[in-house]
Backbone of each chain as nested JSON, in Angstrom:
{
  "chains": [
    {"id": "A", "residues": [
      {"number": 1, "name": "UNK", "atoms": {"N": [-22.797, -24.882, 3.769], "CA": [-22.749, -23.578, 3.988], "C": [-22.925, -23.241, 1.973]}},
      {"number": 2, "name": "UNK", "atoms": {"N": [-22.875, -21.734, 1.505], "CA": [-23.564, -21.331, -0.103], "C": [-22.504, -21.804, -0.778]}},
      {"number": 3, "name": "UNK", "atoms": {"N": [-22.594, -22.024, -1.507], "CA": [-22.05, -22.725, -2.751], "C": [-21.185, -21.747, -3.597]}},
      {"number": 4, "name": "UNK", "atoms": {"N": [-19.695, -21.926, -3.717], "CA": [-19.239, -20.635, -4.25], "C": [-19.452, -20.443, -5.291]}},
      {"number": 5, "name": "UNK", "atoms": {"N": [-19.756, -18.397, -5.219], "CA": [-20.666, -17.871, -6.853], "C": [-18.784, -18.468, -8.033]}},
      {"number": 6, "name": "UNK", "atoms": {"N": [-19.24, -18.806, -9.123], "CA": [-18.744, -18.381, -10.358], "C": [-18.644, -17.588, -11.112]}},
      {"number": 7, "name": "UNK", "atoms": {"N": [-17.178, -16.305, -10.701], "CA": [-16.872, -15.372, -10.897], "C": [-16.69, -15.544, -12.746]}},
      {"number": 8, "name": "UNK", "atoms": {"N": [-17.616, -14.109, -13.322], "CA": [-17.28, -13.897, -14.298], "C": [-16.179, -13.744, -15.147]}},
      {"number": 9, "name": "UNK", "atoms": {"N": [-16.036, -14.057, -16.584], "CA": [-14.466, -14.353, -16.692], "C": [-13.649, -12.718, -17.047]}},
      {"number": 10, "name": "UNK", "atoms": {"N": [-14.821, -11.965, -16.909], "CA": [-14.474, -10.861, -17.417], "C": [-13.905, -9.845, -15.987]}},
      {"number": 11, "name": "UNK", "atoms": {"N": [-14.298, -9.927, -14.881], "CA": [-14.532, -9.929, -13.23], "C": [-12.966, -10.409, -13.244]}},
      {"number": 12, "name": "UNK", "atoms": {"N": [-12.871, -11.716, -13.741], "CA": [-11.217, -12.091, -13.1], "C": [-10.374, -11.91, -13.646]}},
      {"number": 13, "name": "UNK", "atoms": {"N": [-10.758, -11.415, -15.424], "CA": [-9.213, -10.865, -15.93], "C": [-9.091, -9.675, -15.548]}},
      {"number": 14, "name": "UNK", "atoms": {"N": [-10.219, -8.786, -15.424], "CA": [-9.733, -7.333, -14.648], "C": [-9.458, -7.709, -13.495]}},
      {"number": 15, "name": "UNK", "atoms": {"N": [-9.43, -8.298, -12.394], "CA": [-8.939, -7.758, -11.081], "C": [-7.124, -8.391, -10.833]}},
      {"number": 16, "name": "UNK", "atoms": {"N": [-7.414, -9.726, -11.843], "CA": [-5.373, -10.139, -11.601], "C": [-5.117, -9.144, -12.517]}},
      {"number": 17, "name": "UNK", "atoms": {"N": [-5.739, -8.25, -13.381], "CA": [-4.907, -7.401, -14.385], "C": [-4.375, -6.276, -13.727]}},
      {"number": 18, "name": "UNK", "atoms": {"N": [-5.486, -5.493, -13.091], "CA": [-5.05, -4.491, -12.096], "C": [-4.404, -5.255, -11.138]}},
      {"number": 19, "name": "UNK", "atoms": {"N": [-3.881, -5.969, -10.477], "CA": [-3.211, -6.206, -9.502], "C": [-1.559, -5.783, -10.389]}},
      {"number": 20, "name": "UNK", "atoms": {"N": [-1.505, -7.341, -11.126], "CA": [-0.078, -6.891, -12.121], "C": [-0.41, -5.488, -12.322]}},
      {"number": 21, "name": "UNK", "atoms": {"N": [-0.46, -4.713, -13.213], "CA": [-0.808, -3.31, -13.276], "C": [-0.06, -3.015, -11.972]}},
      {"number": 22, "name": "UNK", "atoms": {"N": [-0.52, -2.579, -11.032], "CA": [-0.16, -2.353, -9.654], "C": [1.284, -2.468, -8.922]}},
      {"number": 23, "name": "UNK", "atoms": {"N": [1.525, -3.672, -9.287], "CA": [2.115, -4.172, -8.591], "C": [3.461, -3.623, -9.742]}},
      {"number": 24, "name": "UNK", "atoms": {"N": [3.412, -3.573, -10.833], "CA": [4.48, -2.565, -11.98], "C": [4.619, -1.095, -11.433]}},
      {"number": 25, "name": "UNK", "atoms": {"N": [3.573, -0.436, -11.334], "CA": [3.117, 0.947, -11.429], "C": [3.948, 1.005, -9.768]}},
      {"number": 26, "name": "UNK", "atoms": {"N": [3.512, 0.091, -8.862], "CA": [4.23, 1.02, -7.529], "C": [6.226, 0.362, -7.579]}},
      {"number": 27, "name": "UNK", "atoms": {"N": [5.896, -0.394, -8.451], "CA": [7.945, -0.343, -9.114], "C": [8.505, 0.4, -9.858]}},
      {"number": 28, "name": "UNK", "atoms": {"N": [7.744, 0.25, -10.343], "CA": [8.246, 2.281, -11.471], "C": [8.067, 3.565, -10.291]}},
      {"number": 29, "name": "UNK", "atoms": {"N": [7.306, 3.441, -10.318], "CA": [7.247, 4.413, -9.391], "C": [8.411, 4.551, -7.84]}},
      {"number": 30, "name": "UNK", "atoms": {"N": [9.023, 3.558, -7.787], "CA": [9.504, 3.762, -5.965], "C": [10.71, 4.325, -7.104]}},
      {"number": 31, "name": "UNK", "atoms": {"N": [10.992, 2.987, -7.962], "CA": [12.288, 3.256, -8.464], "C": [12.666, 5.381, -8.804]}},
      {"number": 32, "name": "UNK", "atoms": {"N": [11.483, 5.533, -9.262], "CA": [11.631, 6.984, -9.775], "C": [11.973, 8.108, -8.887]}},
      {"number": 33, "name": "UNK", "atoms": {"N": [11.025, 7.729, -7.474], "CA": [11.473, 8.805, -6.712], "C": [12.24, 8.051, -5.261]}},
      {"number": 34, "name": "UNK", "atoms": {"N": [13.159, 7.156, -5.489], "CA": [14.251, 7.028, -4.999], "C": [15.375, 8.431, -5.181]}},
      {"number": 35, "name": "UNK", "atoms": {"N": [15.836, 8.353, -6.434], "CA": [16.835, 8.904, -6.807], "C": [16.81, 10.391, -6.303]}},
      {"number": 36, "name": "UNK", "atoms": {"N": [15.097, 10.984, -6.492], "CA": [14.526, 12.273, -6.224], "C": [14.268, 12.191, -4.684]}},
      {"number": 37, "name": "UNK", "atoms": {"N": [14.541, 11.279, -3.669], "CA": [14.064, 11.577, -2.177], "C": [15.874, 11.426, -1.816]}},
      {"number": 38, "name": "UNK", "atoms": {"N": [17.211, 10.846, -2.754], "CA": [18.479, 10.81, -2.223], "C": [18.831, 12.201, -2.885]}},
      {"number": 39, "name": "UNK", "atoms": {"N": [18.374, 12.754, -4.267], "CA": [19.045, 13.867, -4.128], "C": [18.272, 15.256, -3.004]}},
      {"number": 40, "name": "UNK", "atoms": {"N": [17.033, 15.318, -2.763], "CA": [16.836, 16.094, -1.944], "C": [17.295, 16.113, -0.834]}},
      {"number": 41, "name": "UNK", "atoms": {"N": [17.733, 15.058, -0.086], "CA": [18.725, 14.653, 1.45], "C": [19.395, 15.527, 1.697]}},
      {"number": 42, "name": "UNK", "atoms": {"N": [20.759, 15.269, -0.075], "CA": [21.934, 15.881, -0.184], "C": [21.674, 17.063, 0.113]}},
      {"number": 43, "name": "UNK", "atoms": {"N": [20.47, 18.022, -0.621], "CA": [20.893, 19.14, -0.953], "C": [20.645, 19.729, 0.669]}},
      {"number": 44, "name": "UNK", "atoms": {"N": [19.616, 19.278, 1.848], "CA": [18.884, 19.476, 3.124], "C": [20.609, 19.45, 3.391]}},
      {"number": 45, "name": "UNK", "atoms": {"N": [21.285, 18.314, 3.414], "CA": [22.918, 18.436, 3.972], "C": [23.814, 19.779, 4.09]}},
      {"number": 46, "name": "UNK", "atoms": {"N": [23.765, 19.415, 2.55], "CA": [24.785, 21.157, 2.335], "C": [24.5, 22.1, 2.936]}},
      {"number": 47, "name": "UNK", "atoms": {"N": [22.679, 22.294, 2.892], "CA": [22.041, 23.511, 3.395], "C": [22.219, 23.834, 4.778]}},
      {"number": 48, "name": "UNK", "atoms": {"N": [22.131, 22.664, 5.55], "CA": [22.749, 22.322, 7.154], "C": [24.04, 22.862, 7.054]}},
      {"number": 49, "name": "UNK", "atoms": {"N": [24.718, 22.117, 7.199], "CA": [25.976, 22.028, 6.958], "C": [26.508, 24.365, 6.674]}},
      {"number": 50, "name": "UNK", "atoms": {"N": [25.63, 24.829, 5.43], "CA": [25.956, 26.252, 5.358], "C": [25.414, 26.731, 6.331]}},
      {"number": 51, "name": "UNK", "atoms": {"N": [24.182, 26.052, 7.044], "CA": [23.917, 27.192, 8.135], "C": [24.205, 26.892, 9.109]}},
      {"number": 52, "name": "UNK", "atoms": {"N": [24.734, 26.451, 9.445], "CA": [25.167, 25.986, 10.917], "C": [26.676, 26.62, 10.66]}},
      {"number": 53, "name": "UNK", "atoms": {"N": [27.313, 26.383, 10.055], "CA": [28.39, 27.86, 9.808], "C": [27.705, 29.226, 9.891]}},
      {"number": 54, "name": "UNK", "atoms": {"N": [27.091, 29.464, 9.584], "CA": [26.938, 31.401, 9.623], "C": [26.514, 30.965, 11.427]}},
      {"number": 55, "name": "UNK", "atoms": {"N": [25.787, 30.571, 11.576], "CA": [24.8, 30.131, 12.698], "C": [26.508, 30.518, 14.376]}},
      {"number": 56, "name": "UNK", "atoms": {"N": [27.431, 29.484, 13.739], "CA": [28.625, 29.242, 14.947], "C": [29.395, 31.139, 14.346]}},
      {"number": 57, "name": "UNK", "atoms": {"N": [29.402, 31.453, 13.235], "CA": [30.044, 32.621, 13.392], "C": [29.183, 33.685, 13.938]}},
      {"number": 58, "name": "UNK", "atoms": {"N": [27.902, 33.668, 13.974], "CA": [26.852, 34.77, 14.822], "C": [26.83, 34.883, 15.905]}},
      {"number": 59, "name": "UNK", "atoms": {"N": [27.439, 33.467, 16.72], "CA": [27.535, 32.909, 18.118], "C": [28.781, 33.708, 18.38]}},
      {"number": 60, "name": "UNK", "atoms": {"N": [29.442, 33.323, 17.841], "CA": [31.127, 34.503, 18.28], "C": [31.023, 35.602, 18.31]}},
      {"number": 61, "name": "UNK", "atoms": {"N": [30.427, 36.193, 17.221], "CA": [30.536, 37.675, 16.977], "C": [29.474, 37.661, 18.3]}},
      {"number": 62, "name": "UNK", "atoms": {"N": [28.506, 37.257, 18.524], "CA": [27.599, 37.893, 19.441], "C": [28.559, 37.952, 20.838]}},
      {"number": 63, "name": "UNK", "atoms": {"N": [29.011, 36.707, 21.198], "CA": [30.061, 36.267, 22.422], "C": [30.91, 37.58, 22.621]}},
      {"number": 64, "name": "UNK", "atoms": {"N": [31.8, 37.978, 21.39], "CA": [32.739, 39.472, 21.345], "C": [32.081, 40.623, 21.5]}},
      {"number": 65, "name": "UNK", "atoms": {"N": [31.165, 40.66, 20.886], "CA": [30.429, 41.931, 21.52], "C": [30.252, 42.086, 22.986]}},
      {"number": 66, "name": "UNK", "atoms": {"N": [29.669, 41.138, 23.07], "CA": [29.628, 40.874, 24.989], "C": [30.626, 41.114, 25.508]}},
      {"number": 67, "name": "UNK", "atoms": {"N": [31.608, 40.587, 25.615], "CA": [32.925, 41.382, 26.408], "C": [33.464, 42.15, 26.149]}},
      {"number": 68, "name": "UNK", "atoms": {"N": [33.049, 42.773, 25.059], "CA": [33.728, 44.236, 24.742], "C": [32.938, 44.993, 25.826]}},
      {"number": 69, "name": "UNK", "atoms": {"N": [31.248, 44.848, 25.436], "CA": [31.097, 45.95, 26.06], "C": [30.994, 45.949, 27.637]}},
      {"number": 70, "name": "UNK", "atoms": {"N": [31.266, 44.487, 27.936], "CA": [31.919, 44.269, 29.282], "C": [33.19, 44.528, 30.025]}},
      {"number": 71, "name": "UNK", "atoms": {"N": [34.23, 44.748, 28.866], "CA": [35.283, 45.891, 29.694], "C": [35.359, 47.228, 28.883]}},
      {"number": 72, "name": "UNK", "atoms": {"N": [34.502, 47.639, 28.537], "CA": [34.011, 48.948, 28.257], "C": [32.757, 49.485, 29.308]}},
      {"number": 73, "name": "UNK", "atoms": {"N": [32.242, 48.752, 30.028], "CA": [31.512, 49.224, 31.09], "C": [32.046, 49.446, 32.384]}},
      {"number": 74, "name": "UNK", "atoms": {"N": [32.381, 48.273, 32.366], "CA": [33.57, 48.197, 34.337], "C": [35.157, 47.833, 33.449]}},
      {"number": 75, "name": "UNK", "atoms": {"N": [35.387, 48.793, 33.427], "CA": [36.984, 48.547, 32.871], "C": [37.718, 48.124, 34.434]}},
      {"number": 76, "name": "UNK", "atoms": {"N": [39.011, 46.881, 34.353], "CA": [39.581, 46.553, 36.085], "C": [40.797, 47.667, 36.134]}}
    ]},
    {"id": "B", "residues": [
      {"number": 1, "name": "UNK", "atoms": {"N": [10.734, -10.928, 38.244], "CA": [10.32, -10.635, 37.142], "C": [11.015, -12.002, 35.616]}},
      {"number": 2, "name": "UNK", "atoms": {"N": [12.289, -12.418, 36.239], "CA": [12.247, -13.469, 35.192], "C": [11.323, -15.58, 34.787]}},
      {"number": 3, "name": "UNK", "atoms": {"N": [11.092, -15.42, 36.68], "CA": [9.493, -16.271, 36.57], "C": [8.517, -15.952, 35.481]}},
      {"number": 4, "name": "UNK", "atoms": {"N": [7.956, -14.607, 35.355], "CA": [7.125, -14.409, 34.759], "C": [7.255, -14.672, 33.51]}},
      {"number": 5, "name": "UNK", "atoms": {"N": [8.802, -14.807, 33.142], "CA": [8.924, -14.971, 31.785], "C": [8.81, -15.601, 31.44]}},
      {"number": 6, "name": "UNK", "atoms": {"N": [9.537, -16.698, 32.45], "CA": [10.2, -18.353, 32.081], "C": [8.563, -18.617, 32.089]}},
      {"number": 7, "name": "UNK", "atoms": {"N": [6.878, -18.408, 33.15], "CA": [5.976, -18.737, 33.0], "C": [5.305, -18.226, 31.414]}},
      {"number": 8, "name": "UNK", "atoms": {"N": [5.668, -17.484, 30.701], "CA": [5.327, -16.854, 29.55], "C": [5.903, -17.824, 28.843]}},
      {"number": 9, "name": "UNK", "atoms": {"N": [7.048, -18.341, 28.501], "CA": [7.653, -18.646, 27.791], "C": [7.073, -20.297, 27.207]}},
      {"number": 10, "name": "UNK", "atoms": {"N": [6.341, -20.785, 28.432], "CA": [5.501, -22.138, 28.94], "C": [4.732, -22.188, 28.148]}},
      {"number": 11, "name": "UNK", "atoms": {"N": [4.303, -21.099, 28.578], "CA": [2.295, -20.798, 27.893], "C": [2.533, -21.18, 26.414]}},
      {"number": 12, "name": "UNK", "atoms": {"N": [3.474, -20.265, 25.752], "CA": [3.426, -20.314, 24.527], "C": [3.451, -21.79, 23.281]}},
      {"number": 13, "name": "UNK", "atoms": {"N": [3.33, -22.594, 23.827], "CA": [3.327, -23.572, 22.62], "C": [1.754, -24.33, 22.809]}},
      {"number": 14, "name": "UNK", "atoms": {"N": [1.155, -23.711, 23.363], "CA": [-0.517, -23.318, 24.427], "C": [-0.96, -22.648, 23.294]}},
      {"number": 15, "name": "UNK", "atoms": {"N": [-0.791, -21.124, 23.227], "CA": [-0.73, -20.455, 22.891], "C": [-0.877, -21.028, 21.561]}},
      {"number": 16, "name": "UNK", "atoms": {"N": [-0.262, -21.495, 20.547], "CA": [0.074, -21.393, 19.259], "C": [-1.057, -22.722, 19.16]}},
      {"number": 17, "name": "UNK", "atoms": {"N": [-0.654, -23.72, 19.657], "CA": [-1.837, -24.639, 19.408], "C": [-3.08, -24.39, 19.677]}},
      {"number": 18, "name": "UNK", "atoms": {"N": [-3.807, -23.38, 20.366], "CA": [-4.801, -22.83, 20.921], "C": [-5.141, -21.936, 19.337]}},
      {"number": 19, "name": "UNK", "atoms": {"N": [-4.026, -21.428, 18.935], "CA": [-4.006, -20.589, 17.909], "C": [-4.469, -20.81, 16.371]}},
      {"number": 20, "name": "UNK", "atoms": {"N": [-4.109, -22.584, 16.185], "CA": [-4.044, -23.122, 15.112], "C": [-5.219, -24.094, 14.741]}},
      {"number": 21, "name": "UNK", "atoms": {"N": [-5.41, -24.171, 16.084], "CA": [-6.954, -24.993, 16.793], "C": [-8.292, -23.951, 16.132]}},
      {"number": 22, "name": "UNK", "atoms": {"N": [-7.988, -22.577, 16.127], "CA": [-8.803, -21.557, 16.369], "C": [-9.501, -21.262, 14.929]}},
      {"number": 23, "name": "UNK", "atoms": {"N": [-7.849, -21.321, 14.143], "CA": [-7.589, -20.762, 12.227], "C": [-7.938, -21.801, 11.433]}},
      {"number": 24, "name": "UNK", "atoms": {"N": [-7.864, -22.999, 12.055], "CA": [-7.874, -24.021, 10.985], "C": [-9.002, -24.329, 9.972]}},
      {"number": 25, "name": "UNK", "atoms": {"N": [-10.328, -24.203, 11.135], "CA": [-11.734, -24.39, 9.92], "C": [-12.407, -23.236, 9.058]}},
      {"number": 26, "name": "UNK", "atoms": {"N": [-11.428, -21.81, 9.464], "CA": [-11.319, -20.876, 9.252], "C": [-10.558, -20.538, 7.997]}},
      {"number": 27, "name": "UNK", "atoms": {"N": [-10.087, -21.063, 8.3], "CA": [-8.586, -21.421, 7.091], "C": [-9.123, -22.175, 5.882]}},
      {"number": 28, "name": "UNK", "atoms": {"N": [-9.895, -23.646, 6.079], "CA": [-10.597, -24.522, 5.435], "C": [-12.158, -23.65, 4.23]}},
      {"number": 29, "name": "UNK", "atoms": {"N": [-12.882, -22.716, 5.671], "CA": [-13.49, -22.2, 4.863], "C": [-13.194, -21.255, 3.489]}},
      {"number": 30, "name": "UNK", "atoms": {"N": [-12.739, -20.306, 4.42], "CA": [-11.566, -19.584, 3.003], "C": [-10.748, -20.158, 1.823]}},
      {"number": 31, "name": "UNK", "atoms": {"N": [-10.024, -21.022, 2.444], "CA": [-9.933, -22.083, 1.152], "C": [-10.637, -22.726, -0.103]}},
      {"number": 32, "name": "UNK", "atoms": {"N": [-11.884, -22.955, 0.49], "CA": [-13.3, -23.733, -0.249], "C": [-13.457, -22.754, -0.571]}},
      {"number": 33, "name": "UNK", "atoms": {"N": [-14.035, -21.353, -0.232], "CA": [-14.514, -20.155, -1.433], "C": [-13.735, -19.799, -2.271]}},
      {"number": 34, "name": "UNK", "atoms": {"N": [-12.07, -19.561, -1.73], "CA": [-11.004, -18.548, -2.719], "C": [-10.205, -20.089, -3.728]}},
      {"number": 35, "name": "UNK", "atoms": {"N": [-10.742, -21.092, -3.811], "CA": [-10.377, -21.915, -4.428], "C": [-11.509, -21.987, -6.213]}},
      {"number": 36, "name": "UNK", "atoms": {"N": [-12.494, -21.202, -6.476], "CA": [-13.245, -21.58, -6.909], "C": [-13.271, -19.338, -7.796]}},
      {"number": 37, "name": "UNK", "atoms": {"N": [-13.334, -18.903, -6.913], "CA": [-13.125, -17.509, -6.379], "C": [-12.565, -16.162, -7.315]}},
      {"number": 38, "name": "UNK", "atoms": {"N": [-11.101, -16.713, -6.431], "CA": [-10.293, -15.575, -6.417], "C": [-9.001, -16.334, -7.454]}},
      {"number": 39, "name": "UNK", "atoms": {"N": [-9.414, -17.683, -7.985], "CA": [-8.007, -17.907, -8.901], "C": [-7.932, -17.429, -10.138]}},
      {"number": 40, "name": "UNK", "atoms": {"N": [-6.941, -16.691, -10.484], "CA": [-6.862, -16.2, -11.828], "C": [-7.25, -16.972, -12.944]}},
      {"number": 41, "name": "UNK", "atoms": {"N": [-7.472, -15.887, -14.083], "CA": [-8.668, -17.191, -14.976], "C": [-7.811, -17.731, -16.162]}},
      {"number": 42, "name": "UNK", "atoms": {"N": [-7.767, -19.173, -16.417], "CA": [-6.952, -19.381, -17.293], "C": [-6.967, -19.173, -18.286]}},
      {"number": 43, "name": "UNK", "atoms": {"N": [-6.187, -19.347, -19.596], "CA": [-6.208, -19.208, -20.343], "C": [-7.574, -19.432, -21.058]}},
      {"number": 44, "name": "UNK", "atoms": {"N": [-8.055, -20.281, -21.404], "CA": [-9.412, -20.38, -22.205], "C": [-10.178, -19.391, -21.686]}},
      {"number": 45, "name": "UNK", "atoms": {"N": [-10.121, -18.844, -20.774], "CA": [-11.387, -18.122, -19.97], "C": [-11.449, -16.625, -20.897]}},
      {"number": 46, "name": "UNK", "atoms": {"N": [-9.348, -16.336, -21.548], "CA": [-9.25, -14.212, -21.729], "C": [-10.598, -13.882, -22.934]}},
      {"number": 47, "name": "UNK", "atoms": {"N": [-10.594, -14.846, -23.906], "CA": [-10.705, -14.478, -24.66], "C": [-12.364, -14.549, -24.701]}},
      {"number": 48, "name": "UNK", "atoms": {"N": [-13.082, -15.493, -22.753], "CA": [-14.554, -15.376, -23.176], "C": [-14.61, -13.549, -22.196]}},
      {"number": 49, "name": "UNK", "atoms": {"N": [-13.885, -13.586, -21.675], "CA": [-13.433, -12.545, -20.664], "C": [-13.504, -10.56, -22.427]}},
      {"number": 50, "name": "UNK", "atoms": {"N": [-12.301, -11.247, -23.013], "CA": [-12.721, -9.607, -24.289], "C": [-14.0, -9.65, -24.539]}},
      {"number": 51, "name": "UNK", "atoms": {"N": [-14.465, -11.062, -25.131], "CA": [-16.05, -10.66, -25.239], "C": [-16.878, -10.141, -24.429]}},
      {"number": 52, "name": "UNK", "atoms": {"N": [-16.47, -10.943, -23.375], "CA": [-17.247, -10.057, -22.329], "C": [-17.481, -8.481, -21.677]}},
      {"number": 53, "name": "UNK", "atoms": {"N": [-16.194, -8.246, -22.923], "CA": [-15.274, -6.526, -22.39], "C": [-16.621, -5.608, -23.972]}},
      {"number": 54, "name": "UNK", "atoms": {"N": [-16.379, -6.91, -24.771], "CA": [-16.765, -6.265, -25.605], "C": [-18.052, -5.625, -25.781]}},
      {"number": 55, "name": "UNK", "atoms": {"N": [-19.183, -6.934, -25.006], "CA": [-20.566, -6.378, -25.378], "C": [-20.679, -5.778, -24.312]}},
      {"number": 56, "name": "UNK", "atoms": {"N": [-20.091, -5.673, -23.373], "CA": [-20.164, -4.314, -22.398], "C": [-19.651, -2.869, -23.057]}},
      {"number": 57, "name": "UNK", "atoms": {"N": [-19.343, -2.622, -24.087], "CA": [-18.502, -1.728, -25.029], "C": [-19.991, -1.518, -25.656]}},
      {"number": 58, "name": "UNK", "atoms": {"N": [-20.776, -2.578, -26.38], "CA": [-21.695, -2.89, -27.258], "C": [-23.129, -1.932, -26.849]}},
      {"number": 59, "name": "UNK", "atoms": {"N": [-22.679, -2.304, -25.21], "CA": [-24.139, -2.747, -24.808], "C": [-24.6, -0.722, -24.512]}},
      {"number": 60, "name": "UNK", "atoms": {"N": [-22.51, -0.8, -24.199], "CA": [-22.907, 1.328, -24.104], "C": [-22.781, 2.057, -25.125]}},
      {"number": 61, "name": "UNK", "atoms": {"N": [-22.773, 1.199, -26.273], "CA": [-23.003, 2.713, -27.457], "C": [-25.046, 1.963, -27.872]}},
      {"number": 62, "name": "UNK", "atoms": {"N": [-24.909, 1.147, -27.578], "CA": [-26.775, 1.54, -28.005], "C": [-27.733, 1.878, -27.066]}},
      {"number": 63, "name": "UNK", "atoms": {"N": [-27.036, 2.155, -25.852], "CA": [-27.716, 2.682, -25.129], "C": [-28.553, 2.057, -23.883]}},
      {"number": 64, "name": "UNK", "atoms": {"N": [-27.872, 0.612, -23.483], "CA": [-28.829, -0.201, -22.802], "C": [-28.417, -0.408, -21.399]}},
      {"number": 65, "name": "UNK", "atoms": {"N": [-27.004, 0.162, -21.446], "CA": [-26.303, 0.421, -20.348], "C": [-27.483, 1.87, -19.43]}},
      {"number": 66, "name": "UNK", "atoms": {"N": [-28.184, 2.281, -20.349], "CA": [-29.005, 3.735, -19.225], "C": [-30.368, 3.095, -19.407]}},
      {"number": 67, "name": "UNK", "atoms": {"N": [-30.429, 1.168, -19.01], "CA": [-31.825, 0.889, -19.05], "C": [-31.592, 0.242, -17.366]}},
      {"number": 68, "name": "UNK", "atoms": {"N": [-30.114, 0.308, -17.495], "CA": [-29.263, -0.697, -15.565], "C": [-30.893, 0.317, -14.061]}},
      {"number": 69, "name": "UNK", "atoms": {"N": [-31.135, -1.238, -13.897], "CA": [-31.7, -0.589, -12.412], "C": [-31.209, 0.021, -11.917]}},
      {"number": 70, "name": "UNK", "atoms": {"N": [-31.532, 0.938, -10.593], "CA": [-30.379, 1.782, -9.97], "C": [-29.883, 0.355, -9.184]}},
      {"number": 71, "name": "UNK", "atoms": {"N": [-30.698, -0.902, -8.66], "CA": [-30.149, -1.371, -7.942], "C": [-28.552, -2.637, -8.459]}},
      {"number": 72, "name": "UNK", "atoms": {"N": [-29.147, -2.644, -9.984], "CA": [-28.006, -3.661, -10.864], "C": [-26.66, -2.572, -10.644]}},
      {"number": 73, "name": "UNK", "atoms": {"N": [-27.049, -1.054, -11.388], "CA": [-25.917, -0.126, -11.548], "C": [-25.608, -0.159, -9.921]}},
      {"number": 74, "name": "UNK", "atoms": {"N": [-26.107, -0.684, -8.593], "CA": [-25.29, 0.326, -7.334], "C": [-23.776, -1.229, -7.456]}},
      {"number": 75, "name": "UNK", "atoms": {"N": [-24.732, -2.602, -7.728], "CA": [-24.049, -3.731, -7.471], "C": [-22.9, -3.92, -8.433]}},
      {"number": 76, "name": "UNK", "atoms": {"N": [-22.824, -3.228, -9.429], "CA": [-21.735, -3.436, -10.591], "C": [-21.128, -2.013, -10.266]}},
      {"number": 77, "name": "UNK", "atoms": {"N": [-21.698, -1.065, -9.234], "CA": [-20.691, -0.133, -9.219], "C": [-19.347, -0.931, -8.184]}},
      {"number": 78, "name": "UNK", "atoms": {"N": [-19.621, -1.178, -7.272], "CA": [-19.125, -2.024, -6.019], "C": [-18.319, -3.669, -6.333]}},
      {"number": 79, "name": "UNK", "atoms": {"N": [-18.391, -3.882, -7.434], "CA": [-17.526, -4.732, -8.617], "C": [-16.284, -4.15, -8.848]}},
      {"number": 80, "name": "UNK", "atoms": {"N": [-17.193, -3.099, -9.51], "CA": [-16.167, -2.087, -10.215], "C": [-15.419, -1.629, -8.633]}},
      {"number": 81, "name": "UNK", "atoms": {"N": [-15.507, -1.761, -7.86], "CA": [-14.29, -0.501, -6.843], "C": [-13.692, -1.637, -6.645]}},
      {"number": 82, "name": "UNK", "atoms": {"N": [-14.279, -2.903, -6.054], "CA": [-13.51, -3.948, -5.795], "C": [-11.742, -4.643, -7.344]}},
      {"number": 83, "name": "UNK", "atoms": {"N": [-12.83, -4.294, -8.134], "CA": [-12.055, -4.545, -8.733], "C": [-10.848, -3.425, -8.957]}},
      {"number": 84, "name": "UNK", "atoms": {"N": [-10.719, -2.308, -9.182], "CA": [-10.141, -1.313, -8.873], "C": [-9.003, -1.009, -7.279]}},
      {"number": 85, "name": "UNK", "atoms": {"N": [-9.375, -1.647, -6.714], "CA": [-8.97, -1.38, -4.897], "C": [-8.184, -2.898, -5.197]}},
      {"number": 86, "name": "UNK", "atoms": {"N": [-7.716, -3.894, -6.071], "CA": [-6.81, -4.51, -6.868], "C": [-5.664, -4.043, -6.908]}},
      {"number": 87, "name": "UNK", "atoms": {"N": [-6.029, -3.136, -7.566], "CA": [-4.884, -2.391, -8.421], "C": [-3.609, -1.535, -6.825]}},
      {"number": 88, "name": "UNK", "atoms": {"N": [-4.959, -1.372, -5.836], "CA": [-4.292, -0.583, -4.865], "C": [-3.362, -1.506, -3.56]}},
      {"number": 89, "name": "UNK", "atoms": {"N": [-3.695, -2.972, -4.196], "CA": [-3.017, -3.609, -3.531], "C": [-1.661, -4.179, -4.411]}},
      {"number": 90, "name": "UNK", "atoms": {"N": [-1.695, -4.488, -5.771], "CA": [-0.496, -4.378, -6.129], "C": [0.782, -3.316, -5.801]}},
      {"number": 91, "name": "UNK", "atoms": {"N": [-0.554, -2.111, -5.507], "CA": [1.267, -0.851, -6.004], "C": [1.433, -1.035, -4.707]}},
      {"number": 92, "name": "UNK", "atoms": {"N": [0.839, -0.999, -3.373], "CA": [1.6, -1.945, -2.167], "C": [2.582, -3.291, -2.021]}},
      {"number": 93, "name": "UNK", "atoms": {"N": [1.98, -3.822, -3.062], "CA": [3.194, -4.934, -2.938], "C": [4.448, -4.393, -3.822]}},
      {"number": 94, "name": "UNK", "atoms": {"N": [3.885, -3.717, -5.068], "CA": [5.067, -3.041, -5.768], "C": [6.174, -2.346, -5.039]}},
      {"number": 95, "name": "UNK", "atoms": {"N": [4.726, -1.187, -4.46], "CA": [6.484, -0.473, -3.748], "C": [7.231, -1.015, -2.43]}},
      {"number": 96, "name": "UNK", "atoms": {"N": [6.452, -2.028, -1.998], "CA": [7.754, -3.372, -0.69], "C": [6.545, -1.831, 0.813]}},
      {"number": 97, "name": "UNK", "atoms": {"N": [5.688, -1.596, 0.732], "CA": [5.652, -0.764, 1.948], "C": [3.968, 0.22, 2.209]}},
      {"number": 98, "name": "UNK", "atoms": {"N": [4.161, -0.697, 3.202], "CA": [2.468, -0.4, 3.161], "C": [1.904, 1.154, 2.883]}},
      {"number": 99, "name": "UNK", "atoms": {"N": [2.074, 2.329, 3.848], "CA": [1.782, 3.145, 3.734], "C": [2.983, 4.046, 3.189]}},
      {"number": 100, "name": "UNK", "atoms": {"N": [2.925, 4.366, 1.994], "CA": [4.105, 5.254, 1.402], "C": [4.904, 4.522, 0.844]}},
      {"number": 101, "name": "UNK", "atoms": {"N": [5.817, 5.849, 0.195], "CA": [7.043, 4.755, -0.713], "C": [7.889, 4.956, 1.103]}},
      {"number": 102, "name": "UNK", "atoms": {"N": [9.088, 4.346, 1.027], "CA": [9.512, 3.873, 1.305], "C": [11.284, 4.389, 0.526]}},
      {"number": 103, "name": "UNK", "atoms": {"N": [11.374, 6.433, 0.407], "CA": [12.966, 6.436, -0.235], "C": [13.698, 6.799, 1.057]}}
    ]}
  ]
}
C-alpha cells in the first residue's frame, strides 16, 4: 500500500479550524433563524384565521342570496 | 407473509456478519491512512502552520506566486477547495441537519 502522506501543518490547522468555525457558524445561524421562523408561522396562523372567517361570511352571504333568488323566481 | 418475515429475521445475523466481514479490511485501510493524514494538528505544529501562512503571504507580496505553474496552481486550488468543504461539513454538524435549517 502507498504510505500515508505527511500533510503539512498549515493544511491541517486550516482544515480543523474551518471545521470548528463551520460548527460555530451553523449553530449561531440556527439559533438566529429559529425565532424568525416561529414568528412567521404565528403570523401565518393569524392571517389564515382571518381569511377563513372572511370566506365563511362570504359563503353564508352567497347561500342567502341564492335562497332569496329562488324564493323570488318561484314563490310557493 | 408471516413466514417471509420470519425467514428475513433469521437471515439478519448472517447479513450483519457478512457486512462486518466486508467492511473490516476497508475500515482498516481507512484507519491506516486517517491516523496520519486526518488527525488534528498537535500544539507543536501550530507555530509551524503560522510560519507557513506567513511564508505564503510573503510569497504573495514578493510576486513569487505569479511564477507557479498551472499544474501547481490547479493542485493548490483543489487542496484549498477541500479545506473550504470542511467548513460546510462543520456547518452541517452545527445546524444538526443535512439539508437546510430545521426551524
